[in-house]
C-alpha positions in Angstrom: 159.6 126.9 150.6 157.6 129.9 151.6 156.7 132.4 149.0 156.1 136.1 149.8 154.0 138.3 147.6 156.6 141.1 147.4 160.1 141.8 148.7 161.1 143.8 151.7 162.5 146.9 149.9 164.3 148.3 152.9 168.0 148.9 152.7 168.0 149.3 148.9 167.5 145.6 148.3 168.1 144.1 144.8 167.7 140.5 143.8 171.1 138.9 143.7 170.3 137.3 140.3 168.6 140.0 138.1 169.9 143.0 140.1 166.5 144.7 140.2 164.1 145.6 143.0 161.0 144.6 141.0 157.9 144.1 143.2 157.1 140.5 142.5 157.0 137.2 144.5 160.2 136.3 146.4 161.5 133.5 148.7 164.1 133.6 151.4 167.3 131.5 150.8 169.5 130.7 153.8 173.1 131.7 153.7 175.4 128.8 154.4 177.7 129.2 157.4 175.5 131.8 159.2 173.6 129.4 161.4 173.5 130.4 165.1 171.4 128.6 167.7 168.8 127.6 165.1 168.6 130.9 163.3 170.1 131.5 159.9 170.6 134.7 157.9 168.7 134.8 154.6 168.7 136.7 151.3 165.6 137.5 149.2 165.4 136.1 145.7 162.7 136.6 143.1 160.9 133.3 142.5 161.2 133.7 138.7 165.0 134.1 138.9 165.4 130.5 140.2 164.8 127.1 138.7 164.6 124.1 141.1 166.9 121.2 140.2 166.8 117.8 141.9 170.2 116.0 142.1 168.6 112.6 142.4 171.8 110.6 143.0 172.7 112.9 146.0 169.1 113.4 147.2 169.6 117.1 147.1 167.4 119.9 145.7 169.2 123.0 144.5 168.4 125.9 142.3 169.8 127.0 139.0 169.8 130.8 138.7 168.3 132.3 135.6 170.3 135.3 134.4 
């Protein structure tokens, strides 16, 4: 997971979880169903708004969102 120092604030961006445009580290999260020829649309999320969770029985890593 790549972490960026600050969000791209163009287009009045707000974190989908905390609904703020605070300048703090973010990551890009792919949007399911938007894949096209190896390219996927993404949304920015503040790192501190997400908590990684490993579903060991399914071998899947997901994220719980902190509200």
